[in-house]
C-alpha positions in Angstrom: 31.9 2.3 -63.6 33.3 -0.8 -62.0 32.3 -1.9 -58.5 35.9 -1.1 -57.3 35.6 2.5 -58.7 32.3 3.0 -57.0 33.7 1.7 -53.7 36.6 4.2 -54.0 34.2 7.1 -54.4 32.2 6.1 -51.3 35.5 5.8 -49.4 36.5 9.4 -50.1 37.9 11.2 -47.0 35.4 13.2 -45.0 32.7 12.5 -47.6 29.7 13.1 -45.4 31.0 16.4 -43.9 32.2 17.7 -47.3 28.8 16.9 -48.9 26.7 18.3 -46.1 28.8 21.5 -46.0 28.6 22.1 -49.7 24.9 21.1 -49.9 24.1 23.9 -47.3 25.7 26.4 -49.7 29.0 26.9 -48.0 32.1 27.6 -50.0 35.1 25.6 -48.9 38.6 27.1 -49.1 42.0 26.5 -47.6 41.1 27.9 -44.2 38.5 25.1 -43.9 41.3 22.6 -43.1 40.5 19.0 -43.5 37.4 19.5 -45.7 39.5 21.6 -48.1 42.4 19.1 -48.0 40.0 16.2 -48.8 38.5 18.1 -51.8 41.9 19.4 -53.0 43.5 16.0 -53.0 40.5 14.1 -54.5 38.8 16.9 -56.6 38.0 14.7 -59.6 36.6 11.9 -57.5 34.4 14.2 -55.6 33.3 15.9 -58.8 32.3 12.5 -60.4 30.5 11.3 -57.3 28.5 14.6 -56.8 27.6 14.7 -60.5 26.1 11.3 -60.1 24.1 12.6 -57.2 22.9 15.6 -59.3 25.3 18.2 -57.9 27.9 20.2 -59.9 31.1 20.7 -57.9 33.0 23.8 -59.0 36.7 24.4 -58.3 37.2 28.1 -58.7 40.6 29.3 -60.1 41.1 31.1 -56.7 41.2 27.6 -55.2 37.9 27.2 -53.4 35.0 24.7 -54.0 31.3 25.1 -54.1 28.2 23.6 -55.7 26.9 25.4 -58.7 23.2 26.3 -58.7 22.5 27.5 -62.2 18.8 28.1 -61.9 18.3 29.7 -58.6 19.2 33.3 -58.0 17.4 33.9 -54.7 16.5 37.1 -52.8 19.3 36.2 -50.5 21.8 36.0 -53.4 20.5 39.4 -54.5 21.1 40.9 -51.0 24.6 39.5 -50.8 25.4 40.8 -54.3 24.0 44.3 -53.6 26.0 44.3 -50.3 29.2 43.5 -52.2 28.5 45.9 -55.1 28.1 48.8 -52.7 31.2 48.0 -50.8 33.3 47.6 -54.0 31.9 50.8 -55.4 32.7 52.7 -52.2 36.3 51.3 -52.2 36.7 52.4 -55.8 35.3 55.9 -55.1 37.8 56.3 -52.3 40.6 55.4 -54.6 41.5 52.2 -52.8 43.0 49.2 -54.6 39.8 47.2 -54.6 41.1 43.6 -54.6 43.9 44.2 -52.2 41.7 46.2 -49.8 38.8 43.8 -50.0 41.0 40.7 -49.3 43.3 42.2 -46.7 41.3 44.8 -44.7 39.2 44.1 -41.6 35.8 45.8 -41.8 33.5 46.9 -39.0 29.7 46.9 -39.4 29.5 50.4 -38.0 31.9 51.8 -40.7 30.2 50.2 -43.7 28.8 52.6 -46.3 25.6 50.7 -47.0 23.2 53.0 -45.0 25.1 56.2 -45.8 23.8 58.3 -48.6 20.4 58.2 -50.3 21.6 56.0 -53.2 23.1 53.3 -51.1 20.1 53.3 -48.7 17.8 53.0 -51.7 19.7 50.1 -53.2 19.8 48.3 -49.8 16.1 48.9 -49.3 15.3 47.5 -52.7 17.3 44.4 -51.7 15.3 44.1 -48.5 17.8 45.5 -46.0 16.8 48.6 -44.2 18.8 48.9 -41.0 22.0 48.0 -39.2 20.5 44.9 -37.6 19.6 43.5 -41.0 23.1 44.3 -42.3 24.6 42.4 -39.3 22.3 39.5 -40.0 23.4 39.5 -43.7 27.0 39.4 -42.6 26.3 36.4 -40.4 24.7 34.7 -43.4 27.6 35.5 -45.6 29.9 33.9 -42.9 27.7 30.8 -43.0 28.2 30.5 -46.8 32.0 30.9 -46.4 32.4 34.4 -48.0 33.7 36.1 -44.9 35.0 35.4 -41.4 33.9 37.3 -38.3 36.8 38.1 -36.0 37.0 38.4 -32.2 37.3 42.2 -32.2 33.8 42.4 -33.8 35.2 43.1 -37.3 35.2 40.7 -40.3 37.4 39.9 -43.2 36.6 38.4 -46.6 37.7 34.9 -47.5 38.7 33.8 -51.0 35.2 32.7 -52.0 34.2 36.4 -52.0 36.1 36.5 -55.4 32.8 35.2 -56.9 31.3 38.6 -56.1 34.5 40.6 -57.0 34.8 38.8 -60.4 31.1 39.6 -61.1 31.5 43.3 -60.1 34.6 43.7 -62.2 32.9 42.0 -65.2 29.9 44.3 -64.9 32.1 47.3 -64.7 34.0 46.2 -67.8 30.7 45.5 -69.6 29.4 48.9 -68.7 32.6 50.5 -69.7 32.5 48.8 -73.1 28.9 49.9 -73.7 29.7 53.7 -73.5 31.7 54.1 -76.7 31.0 57.8 -77.0 31.9 58.5 -73.4 35.0 56.3 -73.4 36.3 57.8 -76.6 36.5 61.2 -74.9 38.1 59.9 -71.7 41.9 60.2 -71.4 43.7 56.9 -71.1 45.1 56.0 -67.7 48.9 56.6 -67.4 49.4 54.1 -64.6 
């Protein structure tokens, strides 16, 4: 890499703010304004620079950016995953269009299914969340990572980075569906 190319990388717009935001684990999407605009217009240059610094910048097909951490699935990651799996399962059980509902609806903590029913309470307890206060703390954490946005009316809505969880849930459902050959053979095909 030439000196001129290195100078261009250091002169990337909002470099310090973009790096610090991504380093803290936040996902950057269109609603993040100038940080997103800087990444979107200079994605390859940011990718090259961050790779040289030991960070892998990912640009998701749903148009958001984050650092990949391949070797670190933390307890917090597990809590967020369980939270999303329960919400998605509840939406599916209600017959809601999962993706459309998840990405367009405003949710209220008091209306969440996570502490309703023995199964959901057990799953949340196994993930380390036992009461409404801890769910609210988890929601604040998910906001900090860019997965959702809390709104003025005490509700929240999901941002595009939550597709990471949705994609994972849908893949798991497909994998589970493919593993039950005997059961699926007896099921009628959907006519929709």
